[in-house]
Each structure stands twice: as structure tokens, then as C-alpha cells.
DRENMI-299710 format. One record per atom (N, C-alpha, C, O, CB): residue in one letter; x, y, z negated; residue number from 1; atom name. Coordinates in steps of 0.02 Angstrom, whole numbers, plus 50000, padded with zeros to 5 digits. Each point is the difference from the previous one (the first is absolute). Glycine has a CB too. Example, Ala and Ser with C-alpha at 12.3 -4.5 7.8 and 13.67 -1.06 7.14 Angstrom:
BEGIN
A / 50660 / 49716 / 49610 / 1 / N
A / 49955 / 50059 / 50000 / 1 / CA
A / 50045 / 50060 / 50000 / 1 / C
A / 50052 / 49999 / 49967 / 1 / O
A / 49853 / 49942 / 49971 / 1 / CB
S / 50077 / 50112 / 50098 / 2 / N
S / 50042 / 50059 / 49997 / 2 / CA
S / 49961 / 50055 / 49963 / 2 / C
S / 50025 / 50055 / 49992 / 2 / O
S / 50034 / 49913 / 50116 / 2 / CB
This chain:
BEGIN
X / 50042 / 49940 / 50000 / 1 / N
X / 49957 / 50061 / 50000 / 1 / CA
X / 50046 / 50062 / 50000 / 1 / C
X / 50052 / 50002 / 49967 / 1 / O
X / 49852 / 49936 / 49969 / 1 / CB
X / 50075 / 50111 / 50100 / 2 / N
X / 50037 / 50062 / 50000 / 2 / CA
X / 49953 / 50060 / 50001 / 2 / C
X / 49945 / 49996 / 50028 / 2 / O
X / 50149 / 49946 / 50030 / 2 / CB
X / 49927 / 50113 / 49912 / 3 / N
X / 49963 / 50063 / 50003 / 3 / CA
X / 50049 / 50054 / 50022 / 3 / C
X / 50054 / 50009 / 49972 / 3 / O
X / 49864 / 49956 / 49936 / 3 / CB
X / 50062 / 50070 / 50143 / 4 / N
X / 50042 / 50054 / 50030 / 4 / CA
X / 49960 / 50064 / 49996 / 4 / C
X / 49945 / 50005 / 50026 / 4 / O
X / 50115 / 49914 / 50053 / 4 / CB
X / 49970 / 50132 / 49888 / 5 / N
X / 49969 / 50066 / 49994 / 5 / CA
X / 50043 / 50050 / 50037 / 5 / C
X / 50060 / 50006 / 49985 / 5 / O
X / 49888 / 49965 / 49904 / 5 / CB
X / 50024 / 50066 / 50157 / 6 / N
X / 50036 / 50053 / 50039 / 6 / CA
X / 49966 / 50065 / 49990 / 6 / C
X / 49939 / 50004 / 49993 / 6 / O
X / 50099 / 49914 / 50094 / 6 / CB
X / 50002 / 50133 / 49912 / 7 / N
X / 49975 / 50070 / 49991 / 7 / CA
X / 50035 / 50045 / 50051 / 7 / C
X / 50060 / 49997 / 50008 / 7 / O
X / 49917 / 49984 / 49867 / 7 / CB
X / 49985 / 50061 / 50157 / 8 / N
X / 50028 / 50050 / 50047 / 8 / CA
X / 50040 / 49968 / 50056 / 8 / C
X / 50055 / 50023 / 50015 / 8 / O
X / 49948 / 50058 / 49893 / 8 / CB
X / 49970 / 49865 / 50122 / 9 / N
X / 50032 / 49964 / 50053 / 9 / CA
X / 49960 / 50008 / 50064 / 9 / C
X / 49940 / 50014 / 49997 / 9 / O
X / 50108 / 49904 / 49920 / 9 / CB
X / 49984 / 50075 / 50141 / 10 / N
X / 49963 / 50010 / 50064 / 10 / CA
X / 49945 / 49947 / 50010 / 10 / C
X / 50004 / 49945 / 49973 / 10 / O
X / 50101 / 50105 / 50077 / 10 / CB
X / 49843 / 49968 / 49989 / 11 / N
X / 49945 / 49955 / 50010 / 11 / CA
X / 50023 / 49937 / 50038 / 11 / C
X / 49971 / 49947 / 49989 / 11 / O
X / 49950 / 50151 / 50012 / 11 / CB
X / 50127 / 49907 / 50040 / 12 / N
X / 50024 / 49943 / 50038 / 12 / CA
X / 50025 / 49944 / 49953 / 12 / C
X / 49994 / 49941 / 50017 / 12 / O
X / 50037 / 50136 / 50078 / 12 / CB
X / 49996 / 49940 / 49850 / 13 / N
X / 50021 / 49951 / 49950 / 13 / CA
X / 49940 / 49964 / 49971 / 13 / C
X / 50002 / 49939 / 49991 / 13 / O
X / 50098 / 50130 / 49982 / 13 / CB
X / 49848 / 49966 / 50013 / 14 / N
X / 49939 / 49968 / 49974 / 14 / CA
X / 49972 / 49952 / 50050 / 14 / C
X / 49974 / 49947 / 49981 / 14 / O
X / 50002 / 50154 / 49950 / 14 / CB
X / 50028 / 49915 / 50132 / 15 / N
X / 49976 / 49955 / 50054 / 15 / CA
X / 50041 / 49936 / 50002 / 15 / C
X / 49974 / 49945 / 50007 / 15 / O
X / 49989 / 50153 / 50060 / 15 / CB
X / 50104 / 49910 / 49926 / 16 / N
X / 50044 / 49939 / 50000 / 16 / CA
X / 49984 / 49956 / 49940 / 16 / C
X / 49998 / 49939 / 50007 / 16 / O
X / 50092 / 50125 / 50050 / 16 / CB
X / 49899 / 49966 / 49887 / 17 / N
X / 49988 / 49962 / 49939 / 17 / CA
X / 49932 / 49964 / 50002 / 17 / C
X / 49993 / 49946 / 49972 / 17 / O
X / 50078 / 50136 / 49966 / 17 / CB
X / 49878 / 49950 / 50095 / 18 / N
X / 49936 / 49970 / 50006 / 18 / CA
X / 50001 / 49935 / 50039 / 18 / C
X / 49954 / 49959 / 49994 / 18 / O
X / 49998 / 50153 / 49997 / 18 / CB
X / 50098 / 49877 / 50049 / 19 / N
X / 50006 / 49939 / 50040 / 19 / CA
X / 50011 / 49941 / 49952 / 19 / C
X / 49976 / 49944 / 50014 / 19 / O
X / 50071 / 50120 / 50087 / 19 / CB
X / 49988 / 49946 / 49843 / 20 / N
X / 50020 / 49946 / 49957 / 20 / CA
X / 49965 / 50000 / 49933 / 20 / C
X / 49992 / 49947 / 49970 / 20 / O
X / 50114 / 50056 / 50087 / 20 / CB
X / 49873 / 50056 / 49920 / 21 / N
X / 49972 / 50010 / 49933 / 21 / CA
X / 49932 / 50030 / 50003 / 21 / C
X / 49979 / 50025 / 50051 / 21 / O
X / 50134 / 49987 / 49905 / 21 / CB
X / 49852 / 49986 / 49988 / 22 / N
X / 49934 / 50030 / 49994 / 22 / CA
X / 50007 / 50066 / 49960 / 22 / C
X / 50031 / 50002 / 49947 / 22 / O
X / 49911 / 49882 / 50058 / 22 / CB
X / 50029 / 50170 / 50024 / 23 / N
X / 50004 / 50064 / 49970 / 23 / CA
X / 49941 / 50008 / 49954 / 23 / C
X / 49944 / 50007 / 50023 / 23 / O
X / 50118 / 50040 / 50075 / 23 / CB
X / 49949 / 49953 / 49835 / 24 / N
X / 49947 / 50004 / 49949 / 24 / CA
X / 49976 / 50072 / 49994 / 24 / C
X / 49940 / 50013 / 49999 / 24 / O
X / 50109 / 49888 / 49937 / 24 / CB
X / 49997 / 50144 / 50062 / 25 / N
X / 49986 / 50068 / 49995 / 25 / CA
X / 50053 / 50039 / 50044 / 25 / C
X / 50046 / 49969 / 50027 / 25 / O
X / 49902 / 50014 / 49855 / 25 / CB
X / 50044 / 50080 / 50125 / 26 / N
X / 50045 / 50037 / 50042 / 26 / CA
X / 50073 / 49993 / 49975 / 26 / C
X / 50017 / 50027 / 49948 / 26 / O
X / 49889 / 50054 / 50079 / 26 / CB
X / 50136 / 49884 / 50011 / 27 / N
X / 50071 / 49992 / 49982 / 27 / CA
X / 50014 / 49940 / 49954 / 27 / C
X / 50057 / 49989 / 49981 / 27 / O
X / 49953 / 50134 / 50031 / 27 / CB
X / 49940 / 49838 / 49970 / 28 / N
X / 50010 / 49942 / 49956 / 28 / CA
X / 49985 / 49937 / 50039 / 28 / C
X / 49943 / 49987 / 50019 / 28 / O
X / 50028 / 50081 / 49878 / 28 / CB
X / 50082 / 49891 / 50114 / 29 / N
X / 49996 / 49939 / 50040 / 29 / CA
X / 50013 / 49938 / 49957 / 29 / C
X / 50045 / 49999 / 49959 / 29 / O
X / 49992 / 50067 / 50142 / 29 / CB
X / 49923 / 49882 / 49910 / 30 / N
X / 50006 / 49938 / 49964 / 30 / CA
X / 50000 / 49942 / 50049 / 30 / C
X / 49963 / 50000 / 50050 / 30 / O
X / 49981 / 50051 / 49850 / 30 / CB
X / 50098 / 49900 / 50086 / 31 / N
X / 50003 / 49943 / 50042 / 31 / CA
X / 50042 / 49945 / 49971 / 31 / C
X / 50028 / 50006 / 49945 / 31 / O
X / 49956 / 50068 / 50150 / 31 / CB
X / 50020 / 49870 / 49943 / 32 / N
X / 50041 / 49942 / 49980 / 32 / CA
X / 50041 / 49976 / 50057 / 32 / C
X / 49992 / 49943 / 50020 / 32 / O
X / 49924 / 50025 / 49896 / 32 / CB
X / 50128 / 50073 / 50113 / 33 / N
X / 50043 / 49978 / 50055 / 33 / CA
X / 50057 / 49958 / 49973 / 33 / C
X / 50011 / 49996 / 49940 / 33 / O
X / 49959 / 50106 / 50127 / 33 / CB
X / 50065 / 49867 / 49978 / 34 / N
X / 50060 / 49961 / 49981 / 34 / CA
X / 50054 / 50049 / 49980 / 34 / C
X / 49995 / 50060 / 50014 / 34 / O
X / 49975 / 49844 / 50064 / 34 / CB
X / 50082 / 50070 / 49891 / 35 / N
X / 50055 / 50044 / 49978 / 35 / CA
X / 50035 / 50033 / 50056 / 35 / C
X / 50022 / 50057 / 49994 / 35 / O
X / 49993 / 49874 / 49910 / 35 / CB
X / 49991 / 50034 / 50153 / 36 / N
X / 50033 / 50032 / 50058 / 36 / CA
X / 49960 / 50056 / 50027 / 36 / C
X / 50028 / 50053 / 50014 / 36 / O
X / 50024 / 49841 / 50014 / 36 / CB
X / 49882 / 50097 / 49980 / 37 / N
X / 49957 / 50054 / 50024 / 37 / CA
X / 49996 / 50057 / 49950 / 37 / C
X / 49998 / 50059 / 50019 / 37 / O
X / 49935 / 49858 / 50044 / 37 / CB
X / 50067 / 50066 / 49873 / 38 / N
X / 50001 / 50054 / 49948 / 38 / CA
X / 50061 / 50043 / 50006 / 38 / C
X / 49994 / 50062 / 49999 / 38 / O
X / 49942 / 49866 / 49924 / 38 / CB
X / 50125 / 50042 / 50085 / 39 / N
X / 50058 / 50037 / 50006 / 39 / CA
X / 50002 / 50042 / 50065 / 39 / C
X / 50027 / 50055 / 50002 / 39 / O
X / 50029 / 49858 / 49928 / 39 / CB
X / 49917 / 50059 / 50123 / 40 / N
X / 49996 / 50039 / 50063 / 40 / CA
X / 49953 / 50059 / 49993 / 40 / C
X / 50014 / 50055 / 50024 / 40 / O
X / 50010 / 49840 / 50041 / 40 / CB
X / 49918 / 50094 / 49901 / 41 / N
X / 49954 / 50056 / 49988 / 41 / CA
X / 50033 / 50056 / 49957 / 41 / C
X / 49990 / 50060 / 50011 / 41 / O
X / 49912 / 49857 / 49997 / 41 / CB
X / 50137 / 50060 / 49943 / 42 / N
X / 50033 / 50050 / 49958 / 42 / CA
X / 50049 / 50040 / 50040 / 42 / C
X / 50002 / 50061 / 49993 / 42 / O
X / 49983 / 49867 / 49908 / 42 / CB
X / 50057 / 50039 / 50140 / 43 / N
X / 50050 / 50035 / 50045 / 43 / CA
X / 49963 / 50048 / 50044 / 43 / C
X / 50023 / 50057 / 50009 / 43 / O
X / 50056 / 49844 / 49990 / 43 / CB
X / 49864 / 50079 / 50032 / 44 / N
X / 49962 / 50041 / 50045 / 44 / CA
X / 49972 / 50062 / 49960 / 44 / C
X / 50000 / 50056 / 50025 / 44 / O
X / 49970 / 49840 / 50049 / 44 / CB
X / 50006 / 50091 / 49863 / 45 / N
X / 49972 / 50054 / 49961 / 45 / CA
X / 50057 / 50052 / 49983 / 45 / C
X / 49989 / 50060 / 50008 / 45 / O
X / 49921 / 49859 / 49942 / 45 / CB
X / 50147 / 50059 / 50030 / 46 / N
X / 50055 / 50046 / 49982 / 46 / CA
X / 50023 / 50038 / 50064 / 46 / C
X / 50017 / 50059 / 49997 / 46 / O
X / 50022 / 49862 / 49906 / 46 / CB
X / 49961 / 50046 / 50154 / 47 / N
X / 50021 / 50031 / 50063 / 47 / CA
X / 49951 / 50056 / 50021 / 47 / C
X / 50020 / 50053 / 50023 / 47 / O
X / 50035 / 49837 / 50011 / 47 / CB
X / 49881 / 50097 / 49958 / 48 / N
X / 49949 / 50048 / 50024 / 48 / CA
X / 49979 / 50053 / 49949 / 48 / C
X / 49974 / 50053 / 50018 / 48 / O
X / 49987 / 49857 / 50055 / 48 / CB
X / 50051 / 50074 / 49865 / 49 / N
X / 49976 / 50040 / 49945 / 49 / CA
X / 50056 / 50050 / 49982 / 49 / C
X / 50031 / 49995 / 49947 / 49 / O
X / 49893 / 49911 / 50009 / 49 / CB
X / 50090 / 50142 / 50089 / 50 / N
X / 50059 / 50042 / 49991 / 50 / CA
X / 49995 / 50047 / 49938 / 50 / C
X / 50041 / 49997 / 49955 / 50 / O
X / 49974 / 49999 / 50171 / 50 / CB
X / 49932 / 50049 / 49874 / 51 / N
X / 49993 / 50046 / 49943 / 51 / CA
X / 49952 / 49974 / 49947 / 51 / C
X / 49994 / 50029 / 49946 / 51 / O
X / 50029 / 50065 / 50132 / 51 / CB
X / 49944 / 49852 / 49936 / 52 / N
X / 49949 / 49972 / 49954 / 52 / CA
X / 50034 / 49956 / 49947 / 52 / C
X / 50061 / 49994 / 49995 / 52 / O
X / 49852 / 50008 / 50097 / 52 / CB
X / 50043 / 49967 / 49869 / 53 / N
X / 50023 / 49956 / 49947 / 53 / CA
X / 49966 / 49932 / 50009 / 53 / C
X / 49947 / 49994 / 50030 / 53 / O
X / 50070 / 50104 / 49890 / 53 / CB
X / 50018 / 49849 / 50055 / 54 / N
X / 49971 / 49933 / 50006 / 54 / CA
X / 50019 / 49961 / 49937 / 54 / C
X / 50054 / 50009 / 49971 / 54 / O
X / 49953 / 49994 / 50158 / 54 / CB
X / 49948 / 49954 / 49850 / 55 / N
X / 50010 / 49957 / 49944 / 55 / CA
X / 49973 / 49929 / 50017 / 55 / C
X / 49942 / 49993 / 50021 / 55 / O
X / 50050 / 50108 / 49898 / 55 / CB
X / 50049 / 49849 / 50073 / 56 / N
X / 49982 / 49932 / 50016 / 56 / CA
X / 50008 / 49958 / 49936 / 56 / C
X / 50051 / 50001 / 49966 / 56 / O
X / 49985 / 50013 / 50156 / 56 / CB
X / 49908 / 49948 / 49865 / 57 / N
X / 50003 / 49953 / 49942 / 57 / CA
X / 49982 / 49931 / 50033 / 57 / C
X / 49949 / 49994 / 50034 / 57 / O
X / 50017 / 50096 / 49871 / 57 / CB
X / 50075 / 49860 / 50082 / 58 / N
X / 49988 / 49936 / 50028 / 58 / CA
X / 50016 / 49945 / 49950 / 58 / C
X / 50043 / 50010 / 49956 / 58 / O
X / 49979 / 50036 / 50157 / 58 / CB
X / 49946 / 49899 / 49894 / 59 / N
X / 50011 / 49943 / 49952 / 59 / CA
X / 50064 / 49966 / 50020 / 59 / C
X / 50018 / 49996 / 50059 / 59 / O
X / 49858 / 49986 / 49922 / 59 / CB
X / 50159 / 49994 / 49967 / 60 / N
X / 50064 / 49964 / 50008 / 60 / CA
X / 50008 / 49951 / 49942 / 60 / C
X / 49959 / 49999 / 49954 / 60 / O
X / 50095 / 50100 / 50107 / 60 / CB
X / 49999 / 49861 / 49942 / 61 / N
X / 50011 / 49947 / 49954 / 61 / CA
X / 50048 / 50025 / 49943 / 61 / C
X / 50059 / 49982 / 49999 / 61 / O
X / 49922 / 49932 / 50096 / 61 / CB
X / 49993 / 50126 / 49860 / 62 / N
X / 50037 / 50020 / 49939 / 62 / CA
X / 49953 / 50002 / 49941 / 62 / C
X / 49940 / 49986 / 50007 / 62 / O
X / 50140 / 50080 / 50062 / 62 / CB
X / 49948 / 49953 / 49872 / 63 / N
X / 49958 / 49999 / 49938 / 63 / CA
X / 49939 / 50046 / 50007 / 63 / C
X / 49946 / 49984 / 49976 / 63 / O
X / 50159 / 49992 / 49955 / 63 / CB
X / 49903 / 50079 / 50102 / 64 / N
X / 49947 / 50050 / 50005 / 64 / CA
X / 49950 / 49978 / 50056 / 64 / C
X / 49940 / 50015 / 49996 / 64 / O
X / 50141 / 50079 / 49963 / 64 / CB
X / 49944 / 49873 / 50092 / 65 / N
X / 49956 / 49977 / 50054 / 65 / CA
X / 49991 / 50050 / 50053 / 65 / C
X / 49962 / 49987 / 50047 / 65 / O
X / 49983 / 49945 / 49874 / 65 / CB
X / 50090 / 50126 / 50076 / 66 / N
X / 49994 / 50050 / 50051 / 66 / CA
X / 50065 / 50043 / 50005 / 66 / C
X / 50042 / 49999 / 49955 / 66 / O
X / 49832 / 50003 / 50026 / 66 / CB
X / 50132 / 50034 / 50074 / 67 / N
X / 50058 / 50043 / 50012 / 67 / CA
X / 49975 / 50064 / 50033 / 67 / C
X / 49950 / 50001 / 50036 / 67 / O
X / 50130 / 49899 / 49977 / 67 / CB
X / 49956 / 50152 / 49973 / 68 / N
X / 49983 / 50069 / 50026 / 68 / CA
X / 50053 / 50021 / 50051 / 68 / C
X / 50060 / 49986 / 49992 / 68 / O
X / 49882 / 50046 / 49897 / 68 / CB
X / 50037 / 50001 / 50161 / 69 / N
X / 50044 / 50038 / 50049 / 69 / CA
X / 49973 / 50069 / 50008 / 69 / C
X / 49940 / 50008 / 50005 / 69 / O
X / 50091 / 49886 / 50058 / 69 / CB
X / 50010 / 50154 / 49939 / 70 / N
X / 49978 / 50070 / 50008 / 70 / CA
X / 50040 / 50034 / 50055 / 70 / C
X / 50057 / 49982 / 50014 / 70 / O
X / 49911 / 50022 / 49864 / 70 / CB
X / 50002 / 50046 / 50152 / 71 / N
X / 50031 / 50043 / 50052 / 71 / CA
X / 49978 / 50071 / 49985 / 71 / C
X / 49942 / 50016 / 50007 / 71 / O
X / 50059 / 49892 / 50080 / 71 / CB
X / 50046 / 50134 / 49894 / 72 / N
X / 49990 / 50072 / 49986 / 72 / CA
X / 49944 / 50010 / 49948 / 72 / C
X / 49959 / 50045 / 50007 / 72 / O
X / 50080 / 49984 / 50111 / 72 / CB
X / 49960 / 49928 / 49831 / 73 / N
X / 49948 / 50004 / 49950 / 73 / CA
X / 50030 / 50029 / 49933 / 73 / C
X / 50057 / 49987 / 49982 / 73 / O
X / 49882 / 49914 / 50073 / 73 / CB
X / 50019 / 50137 / 49911 / 74 / N
X / 50025 / 50031 / 49938 / 74 / CA
X / 50017 / 49949 / 49947 / 74 / C
X / 50049 / 50007 / 49963 / 74 / O
X / 49884 / 50092 / 50063 / 74 / CB
X / 50026 / 49849 / 49969 / 75 / N
X / 50013 / 49949 / 49951 / 75 / CA
X / 50046 / 49949 / 50026 / 75 / C
X / 49994 / 49984 / 50059 / 75 / O
X / 49898 / 50034 / 49892 / 75 / CB
X / 50154 / 49954 / 50010 / 76 / N
X / 50049 / 49954 / 50026 / 76 / CA
X / 50000 / 49939 / 49957 / 76 / C
X / 49996 / 50004 / 49939 / 76 / O
X / 50073 / 50089 / 50107 / 76 / CB
X / 49937 / 49846 / 49989 / 77 / N
X / 50001 / 49938 / 49962 / 77 / CA
X / 50065 / 49993 / 49960 / 77 / C
X / 50054 / 50012 / 50027 / 77 / O
X / 49872 / 49936 / 50060 / 77 / CB
X / 50068 / 50032 / 49849 / 78 / N
X / 50061 / 49996 / 49956 / 78 / CA
X / 49995 / 49934 / 49962 / 78 / C
X / 49947 / 49981 / 49974 / 78 / O
X / 50062 / 50148 / 50013 / 78 / CB
X / 50047 / 49837 / 50010 / 79 / N
X / 50001 / 49935 / 49964 / 79 / CA
X / 50013 / 50010 / 49927 / 79 / C
X / 50050 / 50031 / 49982 / 79 / O
X / 49989 / 49912 / 50120 / 79 / CB
X / 49918 / 50032 / 49855 / 80 / N
X / 50008 / 50000 / 49928 / 80 / CA
X / 49997 / 49930 / 49973 / 80 / C
X / 49946 / 49974 / 49986 / 80 / O
X / 50003 / 50139 / 50009 / 80 / CB
X / 50109 / 49857 / 49998 / 81 / N
X / 50006 / 49932 / 49971 / 81 / CA
X / 49964 / 49949 / 50040 / 81 / C
X / 49969 / 49956 / 49970 / 81 / O
X / 50040 / 50094 / 49920 / 81 / CB
X / 49993 / 49952 / 50175 / 82 / N
X / 49966 / 49952 / 50041 / 82 / CA
X / 49930 / 50020 / 50024 / 82 / C
X / 49972 / 49968 / 50044 / 82 / O
X / 50093 / 49951 / 49896 / 82 / CB
X / 49908 / 50134 / 50032 / 83 / N
X / 49933 / 50024 / 50022 / 83 / CA
X / 50013 / 50063 / 50041 / 83 / C
X / 50040 / 50043 / 49981 / 83 / O
X / 49896 / 49909 / 49915 / 83 / CB
X / 50030 / 50052 / 50160 / 84 / N
X / 50003 / 50059 / 50043 / 84 / CA
X / 49944 / 50047 / 49982 / 84 / C
X / 49942 / 49982 / 50008 / 84 / O
X / 50112 / 49952 / 50083 / 84 / CB
X / 49962 / 50124 / 49886 / 85 / N
X / 49951 / 50050 / 49981 / 85 / CA
X / 50009 / 50061 / 50044 / 85 / C
X / 50055 / 50012 / 50026 / 85 / O
X / 49942 / 49947 / 49855 / 85 / CB
X / 49949 / 50081 / 50129 / 86 / N
X / 50003 / 50058 / 50043 / 86 / CA
X / 50021 / 50059 / 49954 / 86 / C
X / 49963 / 50018 / 49954 / 86 / O
X / 49946 / 49936 / 50130 / 86 / CB
X / 50148 / 50076 / 49927 / 87 / N
X / 50025 / 50056 / 49960 / 87 / CA
X / 49977 / 50065 / 50032 / 87 / C
X / 50011 / 50012 / 50059 / 87 / O
X / 50089 / 49922 / 49904 / 87 / CB
X / 49867 / 50106 / 49997 / 88 / N
X / 49980 / 50067 / 50024 / 88 / CA
X / 50052 / 50050 / 49979 / 88 / C
X / 50006 / 50014 / 49940 / 88 / O
X / 49873 / 49957 / 50053 / 88 / CB
X / 50159 / 50055 / 50054 / 89 / N
X / 50053 / 50048 / 49981 / 89 / CA
X / 49973 / 50066 / 49972 / 89 / C
X / 49949 / 50025 / 50023 / 89 / O
X / 50123 / 49924 / 50065 / 89 / CB
X / 49963 / 50076 / 49863 / 90 / N
X / 49984 / 50064 / 49971 / 90 / CA
X / 50041 / 50054 / 50035 / 90 / C
X / 50048 / 49985 / 50035 / 90 / O
X / 49923 / 49961 / 49854 / 90 / CB
X / 50010 / 50117 / 50102 / 91 / N
X / 50037 / 50053 / 50032 / 91 / CA
X / 50072 / 50004 / 49976 / 91 / C
X / 50047 / 50000 / 50040 / 91 / O
X / 49846 / 50063 / 49973 / 91 / CB
X / 50116 / 49939 / 49922 / 92 / N
X / 50067 / 50002 / 49971 / 92 / CA
X / 50005 / 49946 / 49946 / 92 / C
X / 49984 / 50010 / 49942 / 92 / O
X / 50026 / 50114 / 50082 / 92 / CB
X / 50014 / 49818 / 49997 / 93 / N
X / 50003 / 49943 / 49955 / 93 / CA
X / 50047 / 50014 / 49938 / 93 / C
X / 49986 / 49975 / 49945 / 93 / O
X / 49991 / 49948 / 50156 / 93 / CB
X / 50077 / 50116 / 49908 / 94 / N
X / 50046 / 50014 / 49947 / 94 / CA
X / 49973 / 50049 / 49949 / 94 / C
X / 50014 / 49995 / 49941 / 94 / O
X / 50075 / 49982 / 50139 / 94 / CB
X / 49872 / 50071 / 49944 / 95 / N
X / 49976 / 50052 / 49954 / 95 / CA
X / 49930 / 49987 / 49972 / 95 / C
X / 49970 / 50043 / 49968 / 95 / O
X / 50100 / 50037 / 50095 / 95 / CB
X / 49903 / 49859 / 49951 / 96 / N
X / 49935 / 49984 / 49976 / 96 / CA
X / 50003 / 49984 / 49926 / 96 / C
X / 50033 / 49951 / 49981 / 96 / O
X / 49934 / 50007 / 50132 / 96 / CB
X / 50001 / 50082 / 49845 / 97 / N
X / 50002 / 49991 / 49928 / 97 / CA
X / 49928 / 49982 / 49977 / 97 / C
X / 49952 / 50037 / 50009 / 97 / O
X / 50147 / 50047 / 49977 / 97 / CB
X / 49897 / 49859 / 49984 / 98 / N
X / 49935 / 49979 / 49975 / 98 / CA
X / 49993 / 50026 / 49926 / 98 / C
X / 50046 / 49995 / 49960 / 98 / O
X / 49953 / 49900 / 50118 / 98 / CB
X / 49944 / 50131 / 49907 / 99 / N
X / 49987 / 50023 / 49932 / 99 / CA
X / 49999 / 49941 / 49951 / 99 / C
X / 49971 / 49948 / 50015 / 99 / O
X / 49962 / 50150 / 50032 / 99 / CB
X / 50098 / 49910 / 49898 / 100 / N
X / 49998 / 49949 / 49947 / 100 / CA
X / 49970 / 50028 / 49939 / 100 / C
X / 49995 / 50061 / 49993 / 100 / O
X / 50104 / 49884 / 50053 / 100 / CB
X / 49881 / 50012 / 49909 / 101 / N
X / 49972 / 50024 / 49937 / 101 / CA
X / 49925 / 49998 / 50002 / 101 / C
X / 49970 / 49977 / 50049 / 101 / O
X / 50129 / 50095 / 49932 / 101 / CB
X / 49872 / 49953 / 49967 / 102 / N
X / 49928 / 50000 / 49991 / 102 / CA
X / 49968 / 50062 / 50031 / 102 / C
X / 50033 / 50051 / 50009 / 102 / O
X / 49981 / 49883 / 49887 / 102 / CB
X / 49922 / 50060 / 50121 / 103 / N
X / 49963 / 50055 / 50029 / 103 / CA
X / 49980 / 50047 / 49940 / 103 / C
X / 50003 / 49980 / 49942 / 103 / O
X / 49953 / 49946 / 50158 / 103 / CB
X / 50024 / 50134 / 49917 / 104 / N
X / 49979 / 50046 / 49947 / 104 / CA
X / 49937 / 49974 / 49965 / 104 / C
X / 49994 / 50008 / 49939 / 104 / O
X / 50057 / 50089 / 50124 / 104 / CB
X / 49903 / 49873 / 49972 / 105 / N
X / 49941 / 49972 / 49970 / 105 / CA
X / 50017 / 49945 / 49950 / 105 / C
X / 49970 / 49995 / 49947 / 105 / O
X / 49966 / 50033 / 50156 / 105 / CB
X / 50114 / 49930 / 49916 / 106 / N
X / 50020 / 49946 / 49954 / 106 / CA
X / 50033 / 50029 / 49936 / 106 / C
X / 49991 / 49974 / 49945 / 106 / O
X / 50025 / 49948 / 50155 / 106 / CB
X / 50022 / 50131 / 49908 / 107 / N
X / 50030 / 50032 / 49941 / 107 / CA
X / 49946 / 50028 / 49954 / 107 / C
X / 50005 / 49995 / 49939 / 107 / O
X / 50096 / 50033 / 50129 / 107 / CB
X / 49849 / 50003 / 49964 / 108 / N
X / 49946 / 50030 / 49958 / 108 / CA
X / 49961 / 49946 / 49963 / 108 / C
X / 49982 / 50009 / 49942 / 108 / O
X / 50010 / 50086 / 50139 / 108 / CB
X / 49994 / 49849 / 49955 / 109 / N
X / 49966 / 49945 / 49967 / 109 / CA
X / 50038 / 49969 / 49943 / 109 / C
X / 49972 / 49982 / 49948 / 109 / O
X / 49974 / 49997 / 50158 / 109 / CB
X / 50119 / 50014 / 49904 / 110 / N
X / 50044 / 49972 / 49947 / 110 / CA
X / 50002 / 50048 / 49941 / 110 / C
X / 49999 / 49977 / 49943 / 110 / O
X / 50071 / 49963 / 50142 / 110 / CB
X / 49932 / 50127 / 49927 / 111 / N
X / 49998 / 50046 / 49944 / 111 / CA
X / 49934 / 49999 / 49964 / 111 / C
X / 49998 / 50008 / 49939 / 111 / O
X / 50081 / 50062 / 50121 / 111 / CB
X / 49867 / 49920 / 49976 / 112 / N
X / 49934 / 49994 / 49967 / 112 / CA
X / 49995 / 49940 / 49955 / 112 / C
X / 49972 / 50003 / 49945 / 112 / O
X / 49978 / 50054 / 50153 / 112 / CB
X / 50078 / 49888 / 49925 / 113 / N
X / 49997 / 49939 / 49959 / 113 / CA
X / 50041 / 50007 / 49935 / 113 / C
X / 49981 / 49972 / 49949 / 113 / O
X / 50004 / 49960 / 50157 / 113 / CB
X / 50070 / 50104 / 49896 / 114 / N
X / 50039 / 50010 / 49942 / 114 / CA
X / 49963 / 50040 / 49948 / 114 / C
X / 50005 / 49985 / 49941 / 114 / O
X / 50096 / 50008 / 50128 / 114 / CB
X / 49861 / 50058 / 49952 / 115 / N
X / 49965 / 50045 / 49957 / 115 / CA
X / 49928 / 50005 / 50022 / 115 / C
X / 49983 / 50049 / 50033 / 115 / O
X / 50123 / 50015 / 49945 / 115 / CB
X / 49850 / 49889 / 50007 / 116 / N
X / 49932 / 50001 / 50024 / 116 / CA
X / 49957 / 50058 / 49970 / 116 / C
X / 49949 / 50019 / 50030 / 116 / O
X / 50061 / 49856 / 49985 / 116 / CB
X / 50009 / 50154 / 49929 / 117 / N
X / 49962 / 50052 / 49969 / 117 / CA
X / 50017 / 50070 / 50027 / 117 / C
X / 49969 / 50049 / 49981 / 117 / O
X / 50025 / 49880 / 49919 / 117 / CB
X / 50054 / 50075 / 50143 / 118 / N
X / 50020 / 50067 / 50025 / 118 / CA
X / 49954 / 50022 / 50055 / 118 / C
X / 50009 / 50055 / 50027 / 118 / O
X / 50109 / 49923 / 49943 / 118 / CB
């Protein structure tokens, strides 16, 4: 099984993909071609999808049961201990500071519990 999602690609590519896959929604194709046809469809997609984006998810023989391929996509597949997850890049990964500690509401509730008569 494979799912191919294309965005901002020429209409000719959609016509080529319709020969082998079913188009569920605009730019979303689903099918069960052989591995050779799947690889040829991906090569054709990358070749014709110059300024657009493409994302391919297909079944394979691993623990997860699927694999991701991307072309000019914001999210990138990343391996975490044998699992492939989609990493969403941040604008500045180095300067990203996550707030730590308790919220103001939590502090107020904690203060109320210490002195319920106040």
C-alpha cells in the first residue's frame, strides 16, 4: 500500500499518477503498485514536481511497517532508535527556550492551600 501527497505540482503529473493510483482528494493518491512501479512513480514525481512538494508513505518490511520519502517538504523523516518519525523543524532550533516551572495559576492555588483562611 502507498499514499502519495503532492502540493503545487503541474496537472500533467496528476494525470500520470492517475494511470496507476486512485486520487482520493486533490493531490492525494492511494494504490498498491509493485515496488518497481512505486519507485518509478516516485522518480517521475520528483522529476516533474519542480517547485512543489511531495510526500510518499509506503508499506515495507520493518518494525514500523512503513517508510517515508519527501521532496521539498518542511517536515523531514528522522530515525529515533529504529522508529522513523516526522520531525517538524523550528525556526531557530538553538535559541528555542521552553518555559520551565509552574504556571502562575498553579502558584496561586498552592499558596491558597497553604493558607485557606487568607
